[in-house]
DOLUMFI-643909 format. One line per field, with one value per residue (C-alpha): y, x, z; chain; residue number from 1; residue in three letters. Coordinates in pm, 1 decimal. Each point is the difference from the previous one (the first is absolute). Layout:
c2 c(Y|...)
c1 c(X|...)
c3 c(Z|...)
chain c(A|...)
resi c(NUM|...)
resn c(ALA|...)
END
This chain:
c2 c(11667.9|-56.2|-177.6|188.2|40.7|-167.4|184.7|-52.0|181.0|302.6|-15.8|23.2|263.0|231.2|-42.9|108.2|294.2|106.0|-45.8|212.2|271.1|11.3|1.9|281.8|217.3|-123.4|-171.8|113.4|-135.0|223.9|-244.9|55.0|-119.6|-382.0|-65.2|-247.7|-194.6|-155.5|-287.2|-352.0|-252.8|-163.1|366.9|87.4|330.9|-80.3|-72.8|-194.5|-331.7|27.6|171.1|301.7|123.1|303.0|67.3|74.4|351.6|321.9|0.9|126.0|-132.5|219.3|-71.8|-301.4|-56.2|-220.8|-133.7|-191.2|-162.2|-204.0|-219.6|-179.3|-230.1|-234.2|-258.2|-95.1|-338.1|152.8|-7.7|293.5|184.3|253.7|128.3|255.8|104.6|259.5|67.9|207.8|138.9|99.3|269.7|-109.9|-340.1|-254.0|-75.6|-214.6|-113.0|-197.9|-115.1|-231.1|-163.3|-175.9|-207.2|-105.8|-335.6|55.1|-330.9|-205.5|-20.9|186.9|259.1|-37.6|204.7|-23.2|254.6|70.0|236.6|167.5|131.7|166.0|169.3|193.1|154.1|257.7|-105.1|253.1|276.9|245.2|-77.4|370.7|219.2|-211.5|124.1|41.6|-372.5|-319.7|-159.6|-81.7|-13.4|-351.6|-133.6|-350.2|-126.9|-292.6|-74.8|-248.2|-129.9|-195.4|-182.0|3.3|-233.9|-251.9|-319.7|124.9|-30.0|52.5|-324.4|-197.6|117.6|-137.5|308.6|-81.4|302.9|252.8|259.1|103.4|267.1|171.7|178.0|262.7|250.4|284.2|278.3|308.1|293.4|341.0|174.7|352.0|119.8|-318.4|-26.7|324.7|179.8|-254.7|-197.4|-359.6|-260.4|-341.5|-284.4|-342.8|-239.6|-348.7|-208.9|-312.2|-181.2|-308.0|189.3|-152.8|305.2|228.7|-236.5|27.3|-386.8|-101.0|-37.9|-276.7|-292.3|-373.5|106.9|231.9|82.1|187.2|388.4|143.4|326.6|176.9|342.6|289.7|316.0|346.5|320.3|301.8|348.1|309.1|115.8|326.6|155.2|-213.8|-297.3|-297.0|-296.9|-332.2|-372.8|-299.1|-360.9|-234.1|-357.8|-253.2|-360.5|-295.0|-234.6|-184.2|-276.5|34.7|321.7|203.1|343.9|259.7|338.1|324.6|329.9|314.9|358.2|277.9|371.7|177.6|342.3|246.3|250.8|99.6|-68.3|-203.4|-197.1|-216.7|-225.2|-299.9|-173.1|-303.3|-291.0|-324.9|-321.3|-280.5|-284.4|-342.6|-1.8|-335.4|-153.1|328.3|120.4|335.6|205.2|361.5|271.2|370.1|123.0|303.1|144.2|320.1|123.0|251.5|89.5|272.8)
c1 c(6828.1|250.6|-158.2|-75.8|323.1|-11.5|-65.7|362.3|129.2|-242.1|133.8|364.9|-63.2|-220.0|252.5|263.3|-191.9|-47.7|374.8|71.2|-229.7|167.8|344.9|-101.1|-71.2|285.2|282.7|-18.7|285.9|235.0|173.7|-42.2|-283.1|-4.7|297.3|-201.5|-94.6|-334.4|-128.9|21.8|-274.5|181.0|-4.2|368.1|125.6|118.4|-163.8|-313.9|160.0|313.2|142.1|261.9|256.7|-219.2|-182.5|-363.7|-158.1|173.6|166.8|351.0|239.9|-175.1|-365.1|-227.3|-175.5|-298.5|-150.2|-337.6|-95.3|-277.1|53.5|-221.3|87.6|-176.6|152.2|-111.1|-90.7|-236.6|240.7|-93.1|253.8|-77.7|289.5|0.4|239.4|184.0|364.8|185.2|368.1|192.6|258.3|66.4|156.4|-256.4|-304.8|-300.2|-277.3|-332.5|-182.8|-308.9|-42.6|-324.8|67.6|-326.0|24.2|-221.5|-155.6|301.8|-173.6|-340.1|-86.3|285.9|309.1|332.3|92.4|334.8|140.1|362.8|218.9|301.0|322.2|278.5|302.7|212.7|374.1|197.7|-31.6|-275.2|-123.7|-82.7|257.0|302.6|65.0|358.9|49.1|-39.0|-154.4|-379.2|-236.9|11.9|-275.1|-86.1|-341.5|-226.6|-364.6|-181.0|-320.2|-300.6|-231.0|-336.0|-138.6|292.5|-236.1|-244.6|260.8|349.3|25.2|-183.3|245.4|296.6|114.0|164.1|-86.8|-247.4|244.3|347.9|273.3|145.0|346.6|147.6|268.0|-68.0|245.5|-170.6|175.4|-172.9|204.4|-99.2|-15.4|124.4|-199.3|-78.2|-6.1|-243.8|66.4|62.9|-76.0|165.6|-43.6|101.2|-123.3|104.4|-297.7|39.2|-353.4|-209.5|-308.1|-214.5|-160.5|134.0|-151.2|-338.1|25.0|169.2|382.2|239.9|-143.8|46.0|250.9|219.0|-14.9|312.5|69.1|90.6|159.7|-182.9|109.8|-225.3|83.2|-169.6|48.5|-199.5|32.8|-166.1|-169.6|-111.2|-3.8|-322.2|19.5|235.1|18.9|203.5|0.5|67.8|114.2|-37.0|130.0|-226.7|87.1|-167.9|-84.4|-314.6|0.2|-363.0|89.0|298.2|27.2|150.9|139.2|-187.2|39.3|-175.8|33.4|-165.6|-89.4|-20.7|-157.1|31.9|-292.6|119.7|311.4|-208.8|-211.7|95.0|-168.6|175.2|-123.5|193.1|-4.2|109.4|80.8|-5.5|37.7|-176.7|-207.9|-146.2|-173.8|21.6|275.5|97.7|-173.8|46.9|-186.7|-44.6|70.0|-109.1|112.9|-49.4|212.4|23.8|330.8|117.8)
c3 c(9930.6|300.7|318.0|300.0|227.0|341.8|302.6|115.7|-293.5|45.5|393.0|-106.4|-247.4|213.6|283.2|-214.7|-90.5|342.8|75.5|-309.0|127.7|330.8|-148.1|-246.0|329.1|218.5|-172.7|-355.4|-201.5|-185.5|-227.1|-385.8|-186.2|-106.8|229.4|190.4|-301.5|-28.3|214.0|-155.1|21.9|313.3|179.3|-17.4|-164.0|-357.0|-321.4|-42.4|-26.8|210.2|308.7|-47.6|260.0|31.4|347.1|-51.4|74.6|-19.8|336.5|23.1|261.3|261.5|-91.5|-23.7|-346.2|-90.7|-308.9|-85.9|-326.4|-153.8|-318.8|-254.9|-280.2|-221.1|-234.0|-342.9|152.3|271.5|272.4|230.6|255.7|262.2|241.9|245.7|291.9|179.7|66.0|221.2|-32.3|314.0|-57.1|-348.0|167.2|92.5|-169.3|130.6|-224.7|10.6|-316.3|-68.4|-328.7|-147.9|-305.0|-198.4|-155.2|-325.7|-120.8|100.9|326.4|-37.7|265.1|209.7|90.9|190.6|265.2|117.8|266.9|-28.0|278.1|-109.5|158.8|-201.8|134.2|-193.1|58.2|-216.0|-269.9|-98.0|-346.3|-60.2|164.1|-29.2|-359.8|38.7|116.2|-196.6|276.3|-22.2|282.6|148.5|214.4|141.7|78.1|67.6|-63.9|208.0|-207.8|130.3|-247.0|179.4|-270.5|-28.5|27.2|-289.9|-282.2|79.3|195.6|-265.6|-256.7|206.6|198.5|329.7|231.2|76.3|138.8|-128.5|44.0|-303.2|57.4|-231.1|-67.4|-248.2|-162.2|-128.0|-160.6|-157.6|-248.7|-34.7|-359.2|-139.7|-323.3|-181.7|322.6|166.9|298.7|-12.2|247.7|18.4|236.9|58.0|250.3|128.9|167.3|180.8|-15.3|-7.6|-121.8|-263.9|-193.6|262.4|268.1|-145.0|-64.1|325.0|58.8|-126.4|-188.7|-120.5|-247.3|242.1|343.0|52.4|-11.9|-349.3|-48.1|-264.6|-153.4|-119.1|-170.7|-72.3|-182.3|-15.8|-158.4|132.9|-355.8|161.0|340.2|89.3|-222.7|56.0|-272.8|47.7|-8.0|225.1|-11.0|282.7|0.9|178.1|132.7|-170.2|287.4|-106.0|-259.7|-96.8|-199.4|-90.5|157.6|-201.4|78.1|49.6|-189.8|-61.5|-155.3|200.9|17.6|331.0|-2.0|292.8|-6.4|353.8|194.3|242.3|-241.3|-303.6|-246.8|-177.7|-311.0|-118.0|-249.9|186.1|-147.0|270.0|-232.1|108.9|310.8|92.6|-319.0|-192.2|-213.4|-140.7|274.8|-54.7|204.3|8.6|338.2|184.1|318.8|217.7|264.2|274.3|151.6|266.1)
chain c(A|A|A|A|A|A|A|A|A|A|A|A|A|A|A|A|A|A|A|A|A|A|A|A|A|A|A|A|A|A|A|A|A|A|A|A|A|A|A|A|A|A|A|A|A|A|A|A|A|A|A|A|A|A|A|A|A|A|A|A|A|A|A|A|A|A|A|A|A|A|A|A|A|A|A|A|A|A|A|A|A|A|A|A|A|A|A|A|A|A|A|A|A|A|A|A|A|A|A|A|A|A|A|A|A|A|A|A|A|A|A|A|A|A|A|A|A|A|A|A|A|A|A|A|A|A|A|A|A|A|A|A|A|A|A|A|A|A|A|A|A|A|A|A|A|A|A|A|A|A|A|A|A|A|A|A|A|A|A|A|A|A|A|A|A|A|A|A|A|A|A|A|A|A|A|A|A|A|A|A|A|A|A|A|A|A|A|A|A|A|A|A|A|A|A|A|A|A|A|A|A|A|A|A|A|A|A|A|A|A|A|A|A|A|A|A|A|A|A|A|A|A|A|A|A|A|A|A|A|A|A|A|A|A|A|A|A|A|A|A|A|A|A|A|A|A|A|A|A|A|A|A|A|A|A|A|A|A|A|A|A|A|A|A|A|A|A|A|A|A|A|A|A|A|A|A|A|A|A|A|A|A|A|A|A|A|A|A|A|A|A|A)
resi c(1|2|3|4|5|6|7|8|9|10|11|12|13|14|15|16|17|18|19|20|21|22|23|24|25|26|27|28|29|30|31|32|33|34|35|36|37|38|39|40|41|42|43|44|45|46|47|48|49|50|51|52|53|54|55|56|57|58|59|60|61|62|63|64|65|66|67|68|69|70|71|72|73|74|75|76|77|78|79|80|81|82|83|84|85|86|87|88|89|90|91|92|93|94|95|96|97|98|99|100|101|102|103|104|105|106|107|108|109|110|111|112|113|114|115|116|117|118|119|120|121|122|123|124|125|126|127|128|129|130|131|132|133|134|135|136|137|138|139|140|141|142|143|144|145|146|147|148|149|150|151|152|153|154|155|156|157|158|159|160|161|162|163|164|165|166|167|168|169|170|171|172|173|174|175|176|177|178|179|180|181|182|183|184|185|186|187|188|189|190|191|192|193|194|195|196|197|198|199|200|201|202|203|204|205|206|207|208|209|210|211|212|213|214|215|216|217|218|219|220|221|222|223|224|225|226|227|228|229|230|231|232|233|234|235|236|237|238|239|240|241|242|243|244|245|246|247|248|249|250|251|252|253|254|255|256|257|258|259|260|261|262|263|264|265|266|267|268|269|270|271|272|273|274|275|276|277|278|279|280|281|282|283|284|285|286|287|288|289|290|291|292)
resn c(MET|LEU|HIS|LYS|PRO|SER|THR|ASN|LEU|PHE|THR|LEU|THR|PHE|THR|GLY|MET|LEU|LEU|GLY|SER|TYR|CYS|SER|ASN|ALA|LEU|ALA|GLY|ASP|ARG|LEU|LEU|ALA|THR|GLY|GLY|VAL|MET|GLN|VAL|GLU|GLY|SER|ALA|GLY|GLY|GLY|LEU|THR|PRO|TRP|ALA|LEU|ILE|SER|GLY|TYR|GLY|THR|ASP|ALA|GLN|VAL|GLY|VAL|SER|GLY|PHE|TYR|THR|GLN|ALA|LYS|THR|ARG|GLY|GLY|PHE|GLU|LEU|ASP|SER|GLY|GLY|ILE|SER|VAL|GLY|PHE|HIS|ASN|ARG|ILE|GLU|LEU|SER|LEU|ALA|HIS|THR|LYS|PHE|GLY|LEU|SER|ASN|THR|VAL|PRO|ASN|GLU|SER|ILE|ARG|MET|SER|THR|LEU|GLY|VAL|LYS|LEU|ARG|LEU|VAL|GLY|ASP|ALA|VAL|TYR|ASP|GLN|ASP|LEU|TRP|LEU|PRO|GLN|ILE|ALA|VAL|GLY|THR|GLN|PHE|LYS|HIS|ASN|GLU|ASP|PHE|ASP|LEU|VAL|PRO|LYS|ALA|LEU|GLY|ALA|LYS|ASP|ALA|SER|GLY|LEU|ASP|TYR|TYR|VAL|SER|ALA|THR|LYS|LEU|TYR|LEU|SER|ALA|ILE|GLY|GLY|ARG|ASN|LEU|LEU|LEU|ASN|ALA|THR|LEU|GLN|ALA|THR|LYS|GLY|ASN|GLN|PHE|GLY|LEU|LEU|GLY|PHE|GLY|GLY|ASP|LYS|ASN|ASP|ASP|TYR|ARG|VAL|GLU|PRO|ALA|PHE|SER|ALA|ALA|VAL|MET|ILE|THR|ASP|SER|LEU|LEU|ALA|GLY|MET|GLU|TYR|ARG|TYR|LYS|PRO|ASP|ASN|LEU|SER|VAL|PHE|GLU|GLU|GLU|ASP|ALA|LYS|ASP|VAL|PHE|VAL|THR|TRP|PHE|PRO|HIS|LYS|ASN|PHE|SER|VAL|THR|GLY|ALA|TYR|VAL|ASP|LEU|GLY|ASN|ILE|ALA|ASN|LYS|ASP|ASN|GLN|THR|ALA|TRP|TYR|LEU|SER|GLY|GLN|ILE|SER|TYR)
END
């Protein structure tokens, strides 16, 4: 059984629901179903693992959209992840996000966990992933995520990590191809991310093996199986900064169900590779999201 989420996670998610309730009455978004993506574990609109160029929520260029999410995962080695957050999209141009993550350390460090807060900003530069069907140009966005590890001295520093806080920078390109595969819509995304993060920052930033930024790519593909069901996969490369263990890339396969335009549930099978002293760390991932 997954551990009880922290108060911060509940606060963030509840705040997102309140914002969503407000927006549903005052600023309800008019974009098409799923065009805000889902919220990744770091809080940005995208897939579960990586940011996309999409702006969160359903707000058009004359509206404000908002999303709130809560995610749980538990690996085969007993590591447990809880993540929750809110994201606001302004006029389908700028996105601000805030997420809080708690990572239970299993029997590697019994009864202990690592907490990390992430503040994100994203700017859509050019293109529209949905409506520019007559153009080859994808939607392109740039963003940054400021991450602070609140328990840096507990484990990350002992493993050789250099910093408790870090900035990730990324550029994403996303394109939706209507009726591309058997009449079904196809979404493709590519992201380049400059980062020093160890395990997304959960094990600090930089290390004894490398303390420089690495530019790591990530790729996503998804197909609308039905009008309310999206299936896809992601692959995210990660830096290998610590000599005590080899960090491996992350990948997943996922299914997202939209029982209502404003609510979605995502289930995924995630492979995170090595985590600390445990290898082959796979996990089932479940995330719920509200969007307006």
